[in-house]
N, C-alpha and C positions, 0 to 999 in steps of 0.2 A: 504492499499499500504506499502512495508515495507520500507528497505533502500534500496535493489538493487534495485526496480522498480525507487525510486528517485535518486539515484546514476546515473540511465540510463536516467531520462528526464534531470540531472543537464550537464550532459555528452555531450548530443545532442544541449543543449542550449548553451555548454561551445564551441563546434564546430563552432556554429553559430557566436561566436563574441559576444555572449553577456555578457554585464559585470558583472552581479550578478546572474548566472547561478543557483545556490542552493537557492538561496531568491525566483526568479522566480520561480524554479519546486513547492515549495512548495506552493506557493499564489496561480499559476495557479491548483494546486490542490485542494485547498480550493475549490476555485471559481466552476471549476467544481463538485464540491461532496454537495455544498453549505453547508461545514462549517468554523468554523476560523481557523488561521493556528494555533493556539493552541490544537485545537482537532484534527489537524492532524497529527502535531508534536505528539502528543498522542496516536493516532493511529500506527503510526509510532514504536513508542517503543511496544506497545502491539503487533505489529505485524495482525493489521488489517488490511484487504482487502477491498477496498470500490468496489461496484456494476461493473458489467461489463458496462452497461449503461455510466458512471463515467468514468471509464478508455475511452470508446469512443470519450467521449468530452473532455477529457483530452487531447488526439493525437490529436484533430483537435486546439485545445489551443497549443499546443506546437508547430504544423506545421507553424501555422500562428506568433508564437514568435520568430520563425529560420527565418522567414522571414525579421523579426525588427519590427513587427508591436507593438508598443508602451503596455507594460503590464498594463497599466492603462485602455487603450481602449479595451481591452481583457475581463478585469474584472468590468471595468464600471465605477470604482470608485480609490482617490487615497487620502492621509491621509493627513493634513496639520493644524498643531497647536491642535490637539485633535478632527477635527472635519474631518466628512467623505464627500468627495463633488463628485457629478458626473460629469464625462469626459469623451471627445470621440471626435470622427474625428468633427473639427468646434471650436475647444475650445484650447488655449494653456494648457498643463500640467503644475499646480503650481510645482518648482522646493524647496527642502528644505531651502537651501539659502536665499528664502526669507519669511522667516519665521522671518528672523531679525528683516521685516520692521515694523512686531507689535509691538515689544518689542520698537523700536525706535518711532514709532508713537505713544503708549501710554505713554511714559517717561513723566510726569511731567502735561497729561493732566487734566486737572479739572473735577471735578463732573458736569456731566451735559453739554460736550462741544461737539461741531460739529466738523466732520470729515469727510472729501471727500477724494473716491478714485478714482482718474484720471486713465482709460485703466486699467480696472478692469477684462476682461477677465471671466474667470470661478467664481468671483465672493471672491475667498479665501481669501484675507486682509480681507475687508470689514466685511466679513462675522467672522472672525475669530475676527476682535475688536468688531463686537458686541455682540459675546460670551462671552467673557472676559470680557467687560465692558457694559454690560445691560444699566446705565446710560444715555450713550454717543447717539448723535441724529448720525448714519452715513447715507450716501449716496455715491452711486457710479456710473459710467459713465462708456459704453462701446461702442467701434465705433460699432463694426461689429456685424450683427444681431444673425449669429449664434452661436456666441461668450455670446451674451446679454443673449439669452431663455437660454442658458446652466447657467448663473449667477442667472437668476429667478427661474428657476428649483431648484438651491440649496438652492435659499433663502427659499422658499417654503416647500423643503424637512425638512429642518434644522426648520421653523417656528420660522425665525431670522425678526425685525421689520429694514430690511434696502431697501432702495428705491433708486434699480437700474435703471436709465436713458438710453437713447440710443442714441448716439449721438458723435460729435467728443468732446476729450477733450480741444482741443486748444479754445472754445468756451462753454463752459457746464458751468449749473449753474447763469445764468444770474443775477436769482433773489437772489444769495448769496452775492456777490460781495462786498468782505469787510467784511463779518461774519464769516469765517471759521477761527477754531483752530490751526485744522493739516489738510494738503495737504498730501499725501500718493501716490507712484506712481511705479512703474512698468512698466515704458514706453517698447514699441520697441529700442532697442539700436544696435543691430547687425550692423556693418558697408556692406552699400550696396554693392555688388560684392566677400562678404564673406561668405562662403559655409561652414556651420554646417558642423562638422564629422561625428557627430552620424546621422545615417540613422532613428533616429525613430525622432530627431528635424528637418532633412533635407526634410524627404518624408510625414510627420503626423504632426508638429505643422504648424498652419497657416501662411503665411507669414505673415499679416498683423498686427500679434504679434512678428515679430521676427525683421524685419530690422528697423534700426533709420532713412531712408531716406536722408542719404548723406555719401558720401565715412569715414567719422571718425563715421558714428552709432548715431551723437549727433542732428542731426538737430529737429527731433520731440521730444527729451529728454529738450531739449532747448524749446522751443516752450510749451510743458506742463509746462512747469518751470514756464516760462512766466505767462502764465494762473493761476499757483497757489499764482503768486504774486498779480494779481489781487483780485483773494478770501480770501485771506489771511486778518485779520486783523491785525492792527502794533501787531508787536512782535509776529505773530502767525509763525508757524514752517514747513517746508518743510522737507518730509522723500521720496528720491528717490531713485532706485534702478538703477544699471548701470552694463556694464561690467568689469571685472577686469582690462582692459588697458586702462578703462576710469578716474581712481582713482584723478589722476592730472587735464586730460583735463577737465570734467564736472565741478569742482569747478571752474577751470578757466575762463570756460564761462559763468557759473554763475556771478562770480565776475563781468564782464562786461555786465551783464545788468544793474547793477548800485539800485539791488532793495533787496539786501540781506545783513545779515550780520551774525555774526560767523558762515561762513559756516567750517562745518567738515565733512571729512571723515573716515568710519570706515570700520574694515574687518572681513570678515564671521570667521567661524569657522576653517576654512582653510586658514587662516592668507593672506589674496586677500582682494585687494580693491571691497567692493561692493555696498556700501549704501552713501549717501550724504545728512546730515542734514545741513537745514539752517532756519537762523530766518526771516522774514519780516520786513524790517527798516525802522523804522516810519514815 
């Protein structure tokens, strides 16, 4: 497929309001053709044209993407810190900004430490942690059975030793109370009643992964933090993602809990408040 065809697909996706039309056009062609993105780019340069059946598959994929079906649902995969995760209906698609939680979770964690992820979704965070630090014992929990199944599928495909339980984060891991070095979480935090702007989020991400259970979106994050305080050993660390408008309100809420010291907020690469860290007070 040459540059003209890619431009046509890109224009079609741009008209549909896709934020990254050229990227998506190439990704869809790579998926339809069974090639890597690099191979598709090379084929463009060389003026090579894919077979007719590939063009037919691409047309179908573009039609779906134009209706704002997420790109990751169409390709079936997404990248996260160097690992490839299977995703689709029933699981939250991990975002690039969440990758910083892995760095925060791994900061200063001792060799052989115990790390738990609460509200794991696709398993992105614990699987990336285990990939990068095989010495750590990593466990995770997910409430929704569909998302839990996706997380287990990703673990098995990647061949990583991570225990993934199905259940509520607020009561998870009763066998590990007071023993955990790091608790990391990307909990639901969108305020109830706030409708996401992007159709990919509004119409396709599961609501259980989005909404924080209160008008300010903090009920579930605060409950998860309370469980983290029970699980962590003294001076263990909590790492929690939040909405960019919660960079002040979530630290205040955790201060009121009385379990935490050294509460700090961290900005993402766009300089927006994105994640909190706190140390379990003795």
